[in-house]
GUDRENGU-776788 format. One line per field, with one value per residue (C-alpha): residue number from 1; residue in one letter; x, y, z; chain. Coordinates in pm, 1 decimal, always signed. Layout:
nr: (NUM/...);
rest: (A/...);
u: (X/...);
v: (Y/...);
w: (Z/...);
kette: (A/...);
//
This chain:
nr: (1/2/3/4/5/6/7/8/9/10/11/12/13/14/15/16/17/18/19/20/21/22/23/24/25/26/27/28/29/30/31/32/33/34/35/36/37/38/39/40/41/42/43/44/45/46/47/48/49/50/51/52/53/54/55/56/57/58/59/60/61/62/63/64/65/66/67/68/69/70/71/72/73/74/75/76/77/78/79/80/81/82/83/84/85/86/87/88/89/90/91/92/93/94/95/96/97/98/99/100/101/102/103/104/105/106/107/108/109/110/111/112/113/114/115/116/117/118/119/120/121/122/123/124/125/126/127/128/129/130/131/132/133/134/135/136/137/138/139/140/141/142/143/144/145/146/147/148/149/150/151/152/153/154/155/156/157/158/159/160/161/162/163/164/165/166/167/168/169/170/171/172/173/174/175/176/177/178/179/180/181/182/183/184/185/186/187/188/189/190/191/192/193/194/195/196/197/198/199/200/201/202/203/204/205/206/207/208/209/210/211/212/213/214/215/216/217/218/219/220/221/222/223/224/225/226/227/228/229/230/231/232/233/234/235/236/237/238/239/240/241/242/243/244/245/246/247/248/249/250/251/252/253/254/255/256/257/258/259/260/261/262/263/264/265/266/267/268/269/270/271/272/273/274/275/276/277/278/279/280/281/282/283/284/285/286/287/288/289/290/291/292/293/294/295/296/297/298/299/300/301/302/303/304/305/306/307/308/309/310/311/312/313/314/315/316/317/318/319/320/321/322/323/324/325/326/327/328/329/330/331/332/333/334/335/336/337/338/339/340/341/342/343/344/345/346/347/348/349/350/351/352/353/354/355/356/357/358/359/360/361/362/363/364/365/366/367/368/369/370/371/372/373/374/375/376/377/378/379/380/381/382/383/384/385/386/387/388/389/390/391/392/393/394/395/396/397/398/399/400/401/402/403/404/405/406/407/408/409/410/411/412/413/414/415/416/417/418/419/420/421/422/423/424/425/426/427/428/429/430/431/432/433/434/435/436/437/438/439/440/441/442/443/444/445/446/447/448/449/450/451);
rest: (M/A/T/A/L/I/V/L/A/A/G/Q/G/T/R/M/N/S/D/L/P/K/V/L/H/E/L/G/G/V/P/L/F/A/H/A/L/A/S/G/R/T/L/E/P/E/R/T/V/L/V/V/G/H/G/A/E/A/V/A/K/A/A/H/E/I/D/P/H/I/A/I/A/D/Q/T/E/Q/L/G/T/G/H/A/V/A/Q/A/K/L/A/L/K/D/F/E/G/D/V/F/V/L/Y/G/D/T/P/F/I/R/A/E/T/L/D/A/M/E/I/A/R/E/E/G/N/A/V/V/V/L/G/F/E/A/E/D/P/G/R/Y/G/R/L/V/M/K/G/H/E/L/T/R/I/V/E/F/K/D/A/T/E/D/E/L/D/I/T/L/C/N/S/G/V/I/C/A/D/A/T/V/L/F/D/L/L/D/A/V/S/N/D/N/A/S/G/E/Y/Y/L/T/D/I/V/E/I/A/R/S/R/G/L/S/A/T/V/V/T/C/P/E/D/E/T/L/G/I/N/S/R/P/E/L/A/D/A/E/S/L/F/Q/D/M/C/R/G/E/A/L/E/N/G/V/T/M/V/A/P/E/T/V/F/F/S/A/D/T/V/I/G/R/D/V/V/I/E/P/N/V/V/F/G/P/G/V/T/V/E/T/G/A/R/I/R/A/F/S/H/L/E/G/A/H/V/G/G/D/A/V/V/G/P/Y/A/R/L/R/P/G/A/E/L/D/A/G/A/K/V/G/N/F/V/E/I/K/N/A/Q/V/G/I/G/A/K/V/N/H/L/T/Y/I/G/D/A/T/I/G/E/G/A/N/I/G/A/G/T/V/T/C/N/Y/N/G/F/E/K/F/H/T/E/I/G/A/R/A/F/I/G/S/D/T/M/L/V/A/P/V/T/V/G/A/G/A/I/T/G/S/G/S/V/I/T/Q/D/V/P/A/D/A/L/A/L/G/R/S/Q/Q/V/V/K/E/G/A/A/P/R/L/F/E/L/Y/K/R/N/K/K/N/R/Q/Q/E/T);
u: (+12503.7/+12616.5/+12647.8/+12831.7/+12808.6/+13081.9/+12944.0/+13188.4/+13140.8/+13485.7/+13458.7/+13470.8/+13220.4/+13388.0/+13109.2/+12863.9/+13048.7/+12994.0/+13179.9/+12952.2/+13070.9/+12874.1/+12713.7/+12574.1/+12360.0/+12002.3/+11767.6/+11421.0/+11514.2/+11808.9/+12177.4/+12249.4/+12440.9/+12143.5/+11963.3/+12245.1/+12238.0/+11861.9/+11891.6/+12166.4/+11976.7/+11724.2/+12000.1/+12015.2/+12393.7/+12597.9/+12831.6/+12829.4/+13142.5/+13127.6/+13443.4/+13488.0/+13739.2/+13645.9/+13464.7/+13523.3/+13424.1/+13094.0/+13005.8/+13090.1/+12879.0/+12581.2/+12626.2/+12626.9/+12308.6/+12148.9/+12314.4/+12565.7/+12698.5/+12832.1/+13208.2/+13405.8/+13706.5/+13908.8/+14044.3/+14283.7/+14399.5/+14152.8/+14344.9/+14052.8/+13760.1/+13979.1/+14185.4/+13864.0/+13724.1/+14058.2/+14028.2/+13741.7/+13958.6/+14051.3/+13689.0/+13600.3/+13915.2/+13731.9/+13412.3/+13309.8/+13045.5/+12951.7/+13033.8/+12828.1/+12998.9/+12754.4/+12803.6/+12694.6/+12605.4/+12394.0/+12061.0/+11818.4/+11948.4/+11646.4/+11631.8/+11512.2/+11827.6/+12053.4/+11854.4/+11918.4/+12290.7/+12287.0/+12119.2/+12384.3/+12654.1/+12482.0/+12488.0/+12867.4/+12990.3/+13290.0/+13218.2/+12878.2/+12864.5/+12555.6/+12520.7/+12270.3/+12198.0/+12279.3/+12083.8/+12400.7/+12704.4/+12913.8/+13198.2/+13069.1/+13289.3/+13196.3/+13118.3/+13287.0/+13086.2/+13138.6/+12797.8/+12685.5/+13043.5/+13186.1/+13545.1/+13650.4/+13540.7/+13712.9/+13710.5/+13617.1/+13967.4/+14123.2/+13863.9/+13930.9/+13701.9/+13526.4/+13482.1/+13330.8/+13051.9/+12937.8/+12616.9/+12621.9/+12775.2/+12910.8/+12719.3/+13011.2/+12804.7/+12977.3/+12913.5/+13185.9/+13302.2/+13492.5/+13814.8/+13812.7/+13739.9/+14034.1/+14269.8/+14180.9/+14224.3/+14575.9/+14661.4/+14518.4/+14773.8/+14745.2/+14899.8/+14627.2/+14539.6/+14431.6/+14701.8/+14430.8/+14346.4/+14028.9/+13784.7/+13677.0/+14015.9/+13919.3/+13706.4/+13997.0/+14218.5/+13946.9/+13918.3/+14294.1/+14268.0/+13994.2/+13714.5/+13384.4/+13222.6/+12880.1/+12645.7/+12302.8/+12122.8/+11878.4/+11712.5/+11948.1/+11753.6/+11830.6/+12204.9/+12174.7/+12473.9/+12471.6/+12767.2/+12623.6/+12341.0/+12138.4/+12173.1/+12065.9/+11758.8/+11677.2/+11719.5/+11485.9/+11224.5/+11260.4/+11247.0/+10929.9/+10762.3/+10845.6/+10704.0/+10387.2/+10330.3/+10382.6/+10144.3/+9872.3/+9916.3/+9885.4/+9546.8/+9635.9/+9433.5/+9624.7/+9431.6/+9742.3/+10020.9/+10282.5/+10257.1/+10308.6/+10663.6/+10776.6/+11081.8/+11258.0/+11091.5/+10739.4/+10469.6/+10113.8/+9822.0/+9535.5/+9250.1/+9453.2/+9362.9/+9642.6/+9540.3/+9768.7/+10100.2/+10183.4/+10542.8/+10642.3/+10978.5/+11165.6/+10998.4/+10628.9/+10366.4/+10003.0/+9748.0/+9446.0/+9169.2/+9347.3/+9323.9/+9616.9/+9479.8/+9648.9/+9971.7/+10064.0/+10417.8/+10486.2/+10815.4/+10889.1/+10516.2/+10258.6/+9902.5/+9639.5/+9355.5/+9078.2/+9268.3/+9262.4/+9564.1/+9546.5/+9511.0/+9826.5/+9926.1/+10275.6/+10357.8/+10710.2/+10914.3/+10738.5/+10387.3/+10148.9/+9790.2/+9559.4/+9265.5/+9013.2/+9216.0/+9189.9/+9464.2/+9352.8/+9482.8/+9794.3/+9842.0/+10186.4/+10232.7/+10573.4/+10662.7/+10301.1/+10023.8/+9676.7/+9429.1/+9148.1/+8898.9/+9066.3/+9049.3/+9313.7/+9155.2/+9292.1/+9602.2/+9757.2/+10093.3/+10103.4/+10451.1/+10569.1/+10213.4/+9954.9/+9599.0/+9337.0/+9064.7/+8791.0/+8950.4/+8889.8/+9164.6/+9042.6/+9197.6/+9514.5/+9607.8/+9978.9/+10154.6/+10431.9/+10682.6/+11024.7/+11185.8/+11498.6/+11684.8/+11451.2/+11136.2/+10832.2/+10525.4/+10155.5/+9886.5/+9529.9/+9274.1/+9005.3/+8710.7/+8870.9/+8771.6/+9050.4/+8909.1/+9049.4/+9371.5/+9461.6/+9828.4/+9919.8/+10241.9/+10412.4/+10453.3/+10078.4/+9788.2/+9429.1/+9209.2/+8954.3/+8638.2/+8778.9/+8729.9/+8962.7/+8810.7/+8910.7/+9212.2/+9329.8/+9691.1/+9696.9/+9992.9/+9851.0/+9696.6/+9322.2/+9126.8/+8894.2/+8557.8/+8672.7/+8646.6/+8969.3/+8975.7/+9317.3/+9265.5/+9280.4/+8962.2/+8816.8/+8794.9/+8548.2/+8576.9/+8270.5/+8340.6/+8717.6/+8770.9/+8734.2/+8968.9/+9225.2/+9206.3/+9253.9/+9560.2/+9707.0/+9643.1/+9808.2/+10114.2/+10157.5/+10135.9/+10395.2/+10640.3/+10598.4/+10668.6/+10980.9/+11120.9);
v: (+11241.3/+11504.9/+11395.0/+11512.0/+11410.1/+11343.7/+11311.9/+11183.5/+11358.6/+11365.0/+11101.4/+11182.5/+10919.1/+10819.4/+10574.4/+10865.9/+10976.8/+11339.6/+11665.3/+11721.0/+11581.7/+11267.8/+11405.5/+11704.9/+11486.5/+11530.7/+11282.9/+11410.2/+11758.6/+11803.3/+11700.7/+11342.2/+11445.0/+11647.8/+11321.7/+11207.5/+11547.5/+11519.7/+11173.2/+11290.2/+11604.4/+11389.8/+11324.4/+11699.3/+11707.1/+11982.6/+11986.3/+11863.7/+11818.8/+11760.3/+11605.3/+11726.1/+11650.0/+11637.6/+11960.9/+12079.9/+12441.3/+12353.8/+12093.0/+12330.2/+12605.3/+12371.6/+12257.9/+12612.5/+12688.9/+12408.2/+12496.3/+12782.4/+12629.9/+12310.1/+12277.4/+12181.8/+11948.0/+11907.0/+11565.3/+11673.7/+11317.2/+11029.1/+10770.9/+10571.3/+10608.7/+10610.9/+10894.2/+11081.1/+11062.3/+11171.0/+11499.6/+11596.0/+11570.0/+11939.1/+12051.7/+11827.8/+11882.3/+12000.4/+11798.4/+11548.8/+11294.4/+11042.1/+11078.4/+10926.7/+10869.4/+10888.3/+10890.1/+11154.8/+10893.3/+10677.2/+10861.0/+10619.3/+10568.4/+10615.7/+10812.1/+10498.8/+10316.5/+10590.5/+10587.6/+10213.4/+10271.7/+10541.7/+10303.4/+10040.3/+10297.3/+10385.3/+10015.7/+10036.0/+9940.4/+10146.6/+10106.7/+10043.7/+9942.3/+9939.3/+9612.0/+9437.3/+9089.0/+9102.5/+8902.0/+8902.2/+8998.4/+9062.1/+9302.2/+9430.0/+9416.0/+9129.4/+9158.9/+8881.9/+8811.0/+8608.7/+8595.6/+8958.2/+9082.4/+9220.2/+9095.2/+9259.3/+9390.8/+9240.8/+9409.2/+9199.0/+9222.6/+9091.5/+8825.5/+8451.6/+8199.3/+8130.8/+8501.6/+8552.0/+8310.9/+8559.2/+8741.7/+9001.5/+9301.8/+9642.4/+9959.6/+10183.6/+10377.4/+10386.8/+10539.7/+10582.8/+10819.1/+11105.1/+11061.5/+10684.4/+10717.1/+10945.1/+10747.5/+10431.6/+10608.4/+10712.4/+10341.3/+10249.5/+10160.0/+10120.5/+9772.7/+9609.3/+9512.9/+9868.6/+10061.4/+10267.3/+10362.0/+10167.7/+10307.1/+9946.8/+9860.7/+10047.2/+9750.2/+9506.7/+9772.0/+9843.7/+9473.0/+9448.3/+9722.3/+9545.6/+9767.3/+9616.6/+9648.2/+9541.3/+9556.2/+9709.3/+9580.8/+9739.1/+9633.9/+9620.9/+9887.7/+10135.6/+10108.5/+10161.7/+10357.5/+10559.2/+10507.0/+10530.3/+10687.0/+10363.6/+10339.3/+10703.4/+10630.5/+10325.5/+10536.3/+10804.6/+10539.0/+10402.6/+10753.3/+10841.4/+10516.4/+10594.9/+10947.8/+10828.0/+10561.4/+10809.6/+11061.4/+10799.8/+10685.3/+11047.4/+11099.8/+11232.1/+11113.9/+11043.4/+10932.0/+10785.8/+10778.4/+10646.6/+10970.5/+11208.8/+11319.4/+11468.5/+11652.8/+11573.5/+11865.7/+11845.0/+11887.1/+11778.9/+11816.7/+11575.5/+11547.5/+11703.0/+11556.3/+11521.5/+11436.8/+11257.9/+11391.7/+11646.5/+11745.0/+11900.0/+12075.2/+12181.6/+12405.9/+12322.4/+12313.5/+12224.6/+12268.8/+12060.2/+12021.1/+12172.5/+12013.1/+11994.2/+11914.1/+11723.0/+11824.9/+12098.5/+12188.5/+12351.4/+12478.5/+12705.7/+12758.9/+12755.7/+12644.7/+12729.8/+12511.6/+12435.5/+12613.4/+12468.6/+12456.7/+12357.8/+12169.0/+12267.1/+12533.5/+12638.9/+12780.6/+12921.4/+13026.1/+13281.4/+13182.2/+13212.0/+13096.5/+13179.6/+12963.4/+12898.6/+13066.3/+12921.6/+12907.7/+12746.7/+12609.2/+12758.9/+13007.3/+13089.9/+13249.1/+13377.1/+13570.7/+13669.8/+13633.7/+13531.6/+13629.4/+13434.7/+13317.9/+13507.3/+13352.2/+13340.7/+13083.9/+13103.3/+13173.0/+13431.1/+13536.2/+13688.6/+13786.1/+14013.9/+14093.4/+14093.1/+13997.4/+14086.6/+13871.6/+13773.0/+13942.3/+13794.9/+13796.1/+13749.5/+13527.5/+13650.2/+13896.9/+13974.4/+14163.8/+14333.9/+14325.9/+14343.6/+14614.5/+14417.6/+14549.4/+14560.6/+14390.9/+14597.5/+14519.0/+14510.7/+14554.4/+14440.6/+14519.7/+14301.4/+14216.9/+14391.6/+14258.6/+14250.2/+14213.6/+13958.0/+14047.2/+14327.4/+14430.2/+14567.0/+14765.4/+14766.6/+14944.9/+14989.9/+14957.7/+14864.7/+14958.5/+14743.4/+14681.5/+14843.9/+14711.0/+14714.2/+14677.8/+14383.9/+14452.7/+14743.5/+14844.2/+14986.2/+15214.4/+15433.8/+15356.0/+15283.4/+15413.0/+15186.8/+15118.3/+15290.0/+15163.0/+15185.3/+15161.1/+15171.7/+15063.7/+15242.7/+15369.1/+15117.8/+15229.4/+15062.3/+15101.3/+14961.9/+14733.4/+14744.6/+14375.4/+14238.5/+14506.6/+14428.1/+14053.3/+14118.7/+14332.0/+14056.3/+13797.3/+14012.7/+14084.7/+13712.3/+13624.5/+13890.3/+13754.1/+13401.2/+13516.8/+13699.4/+13378.9);
w: (+11699.4/+11450.1/+11088.5/+10778.5/+10414.1/+10163.4/+9811.1/+9550.0/+9214.8/+9055.9/+8782.8/+8413.7/+8309.9/+7983.6/+7900.6/+7882.4/+7565.6/+7662.2/+7719.5/+8019.2/+8356.4/+8436.6/+8753.4/+8560.7/+8337.1/+8448.6/+8611.7/+8690.2/+8574.4/+8814.3/+8803.0/+8906.9/+9217.5/+9344.4/+9422.5/+9652.7/+9822.6/+9870.8/+10026.5/+10259.7/+10353.1/+10541.3/+10797.0/+10868.8/+10822.9/+10983.4/+10684.6/+10327.5/+10118.8/+9743.9/+9600.2/+9241.9/+8969.2/+8601.3/+8515.3/+8870.4/+8812.4/+8644.9/+8907.1/+9193.0/+9035.7/+9001.5/+9361.0/+9496.8/+9304.1/+9504.8/+9836.6/+9869.8/+10193.0/+10032.2/+10076.9/+9766.0/+9775.8/+9457.8/+9353.8/+9080.3/+9018.7/+9026.2/+9230.7/+9366.6/+9604.6/+9915.2/+9770.6/+9679.8/+10033.6/+10177.8/+9986.8/+10219.0/+10530.9/+10537.7/+10506.9/+10805.5/+11011.6/+11325.3/+11274.9/+11542.2/+11450.6/+11183.1/+10815.8/+10535.2/+10201.4/+9908.9/+9531.9/+9285.1/+9023.8/+9259.9/+9285.8/+9450.8/+9805.4/+10033.6/+10355.1/+10538.4/+10431.6/+10566.1/+10890.8/+10922.6/+10873.6/+11139.2/+11384.9/+11311.8/+11394.0/+11720.6/+11812.0/+11832.0/+11485.7/+11381.4/+11008.7/+10848.0/+10481.3/+10260.3/+10072.5/+9848.9/+9722.1/+9350.6/+9096.8/+8887.0/+9101.0/+8789.4/+8859.9/+9194.1/+9502.2/+9734.5/+10107.0/+10305.0/+10619.5/+10936.8/+11097.8/+11137.3/+11114.5/+10791.5/+10771.3/+10446.1/+10108.5/+9808.1/+9467.1/+9165.8/+9018.1/+9339.1/+9430.3/+9445.2/+9277.6/+9609.0/+9675.8/+9330.9/+9432.3/+9699.7/+9600.6/+9879.9/+9706.1/+9796.2/+9708.1/+9807.5/+10061.9/+10401.8/+10743.3/+11006.4/+11277.4/+11112.0/+11311.9/+11263.7/+10893.1/+10815.8/+11042.4/+10851.3/+10516.4/+10617.8/+10634.3/+10291.8/+10023.6/+9647.0/+9639.9/+9431.5/+9074.6/+8983.1/+9166.8/+9337.3/+9695.7/+9769.5/+10024.6/+10079.6/+10236.3/+10553.8/+10663.3/+10681.5/+10844.2/+11102.5/+11183.0/+11227.1/+11490.6/+11681.6/+11543.7/+11432.1/+11090.6/+10972.8/+10675.5/+10626.7/+10317.4/+10073.0/+9744.5/+9446.6/+9252.2/+9527.5/+9455.6/+9081.2/+8952.6/+8629.3/+8395.5/+8043.8/+7843.1/+7839.7/+8218.3/+8249.0/+8036.7/+8251.3/+8564.7/+8428.1/+8358.5/+8710.3/+8859.2/+8668.7/+8772.9/+9135.4/+9106.3/+8936.8/+9198.7/+9481.3/+9320.7/+9280.2/+9640.5/+9754.5/+9590.2/+9245.3/+8945.3/+8625.3/+8320.4/+8152.9/+8414.4/+8173.2/+7970.8/+8265.0/+8351.5/+8682.3/+8811.7/+9136.2/+9317.8/+9170.8/+9437.7/+9353.2/+9594.6/+9659.1/+9411.1/+9131.1/+8791.5/+8536.6/+8182.2/+7931.1/+7799.7/+8067.9/+8154.2/+8486.6/+8468.5/+8782.5/+9040.1/+8998.4/+9273.2/+9201.1/+9478.5/+9570.0/+9314.6/+9016.1/+8672.8/+8432.1/+8091.1/+7811.7/+7636.9/+7884.2/+7995.0/+8332.3/+8473.4/+8769.1/+8819.3/+9098.6/+9023.4/+9284.5/+9403.8/+9151.8/+8872.9/+8520.8/+8289.3/+7924.5/+7705.6/+7517.8/+7770.1/+7871.9/+8214.4/+8231.0/+8536.8/+8753.2/+8647.2/+8944.8/+8903.3/+9191.4/+9296.7/+9021.7/+8746.4/+8396.9/+8134.8/+7810.6/+7483.7/+7325.6/+7608.9/+7747.4/+8090.1/+8206.4/+8522.6/+8569.4/+8824.8/+8714.0/+8985.9/+9147.7/+8886.8/+8602.1/+8254.4/+7982.2/+7757.0/+7401.9/+7192.0/+7422.9/+7565.3/+7913.9/+8030.3/+8313.7/+8411.9/+8689.1/+8602.4/+8859.7/+9010.2/+8767.4/+8464.7/+8118.5/+7857.3/+7499.5/+7234.8/+7067.7/+7341.6/+7379.4/+7655.6/+7458.0/+7743.1/+7573.6/+7361.2/+7282.7/+7586.9/+7888.5/+8021.2/+8124.5/+8336.1/+8244.5/+8510.5/+8440.7/+8707.7/+8860.7/+8631.2/+8334.0/+7991.0/+7733.5/+7383.1/+7141.3/+6958.5/+7198.5/+7205.2/+7548.5/+7505.8/+7844.3/+8072.4/+8081.6/+8325.1/+8251.1/+8545.6/+8725.4/+8526.3/+8210.2/+7855.2/+7556.3/+7213.5/+6992.8/+6773.8/+6989.3/+7049.0/+7401.1/+7465.2/+7742.1/+8081.0/+8081.7/+8383.7/+8581.8/+8413.6/+8089.5/+7731.6/+7532.0/+7150.9/+6991.8/+6631.6/+6295.2/+6131.9/+5884.6/+5520.3/+5274.6/+4893.9/+4715.5/+4416.0/+4457.8/+4532.5/+4171.3/+4034.7/+4303.4/+4234.9/+3863.2/+3940.1/+4156.6/+3882.3/+3614.9/+3828.8/+3902.2/+3531.7/+3442.6/+3701.9/+3567.7/+3210.9/+3322.1/+3469.7);
kette: (A/A/A/A/A/A/A/A/A/A/A/A/A/A/A/A/A/A/A/A/A/A/A/A/A/A/A/A/A/A/A/A/A/A/A/A/A/A/A/A/A/A/A/A/A/A/A/A/A/A/A/A/A/A/A/A/A/A/A/A/A/A/A/A/A/A/A/A/A/A/A/A/A/A/A/A/A/A/A/A/A/A/A/A/A/A/A/A/A/A/A/A/A/A/A/A/A/A/A/A/A/A/A/A/A/A/A/A/A/A/A/A/A/A/A/A/A/A/A/A/A/A/A/A/A/A/A/A/A/A/A/A/A/A/A/A/A/A/A/A/A/A/A/A/A/A/A/A/A/A/A/A/A/A/A/A/A/A/A/A/A/A/A/A/A/A/A/A/A/A/A/A/A/A/A/A/A/A/A/A/A/A/A/A/A/A/A/A/A/A/A/A/A/A/A/A/A/A/A/A/A/A/A/A/A/A/A/A/A/A/A/A/A/A/A/A/A/A/A/A/A/A/A/A/A/A/A/A/A/A/A/A/A/A/A/A/A/A/A/A/A/A/A/A/A/A/A/A/A/A/A/A/A/A/A/A/A/A/A/A/A/A/A/A/A/A/A/A/A/A/A/A/A/A/A/A/A/A/A/A/A/A/A/A/A/A/A/A/A/A/A/A/A/A/A/A/A/A/A/A/A/A/A/A/A/A/A/A/A/A/A/A/A/A/A/A/A/A/A/A/A/A/A/A/A/A/A/A/A/A/A/A/A/A/A/A/A/A/A/A/A/A/A/A/A/A/A/A/A/A/A/A/A/A/A/A/A/A/A/A/A/A/A/A/A/A/A/A/A/A/A/A/A/A/A/A/A/A/A/A/A/A/A/A/A/A/A/A/A/A/A/A/A/A/A/A/A/A/A/A/A/A/A/A/A/A/A/A/A/A/A/A/A/A/A/A/A/A/A/A/A/A/A/A/A/A/A/A/A/A/A/A/A/A/A/A/A/A/A/A/A/A/A/A/A/A/A/A/A/A/A);
//
């Protein structure tokens, strides 16, 4: 059966107290709504529709950066969840199959849960609702059951005293045949306490037409919605705990797991060792056997097998470390490849560069890659030795096996196996130091007297 996704992302999120649309606040280094898209992607949907409203242009732009094929439906007025879903009708006008309705501020719905809903649809239920047993039902909508049949969903504001005693609550996630879903939505009215078009009303309408509805349940944590900064912080904590647990189960060693932070797309291989206080920004892959040492920050980087990063290292987007490469303390790598077994161990910046296999980069080396207008590339050959405090003024190439002397400024290409010295001639004046110190002392005293 073909599937499609509708992800609702139109709300302003006033409780976030922010100019940023709620679904653009980040969880695990990506916008909130990206988690719903990732969950839905496991269904291999033919189409995905994102319903936007507040901050529509910014949300749509972020969505197309994730997937340029996402269709955008604009809910200019927020008139309820039923109204929001109805805005996707045009984008799905010729679609035949099941539609899943997900929420951009509900990031933890699992693929297994959506699979269970899909199975329930295949068993002949016209509408499948995701529910959960709430420890404190509070203001959640209640699911009114008759055996295995869902008879209706009642919103908190409209519930009777008996209905408020129900602990089986509505997550908002729904699966239904596309044609049935939009036919039912056409019959939804706003005759309720909020004056809104409730998506939940489709259950009672379906029942009145002789169509069946049922509930699939999941743990309450899975349905956690984000409406405020404290809830976002709680969600981040939960997300990080999930990532840490998964990494440990998959054969990753973490010395202090509670101090390691992951992004939604972080990929860590088996037998990787991660020391304390490491942050993985978006777009990081670490291969088997690598070691990420303490206080390192990685983003948009690939770390090869058995490579070592840190401590106190920063890998920026475009950093590529081949197998066995070493990047040490206070080293920054950006848009550069460090070859097999190459070493960049101390106090160095490598940007827009290629470092060959087995090369050694001395402390204090800088690839001078930017002139204020353009970036330029530095090429360092295999087994080259770059002396400490070398300034490599790009574009420049240092050939395989070449050496640069410490303190050199290299502005011209260095042939393979050559020695390049690019520093000023040293001048020594015997006995001059005491006279110079005396001059400095006198000048300081004169300035003090003047003030």
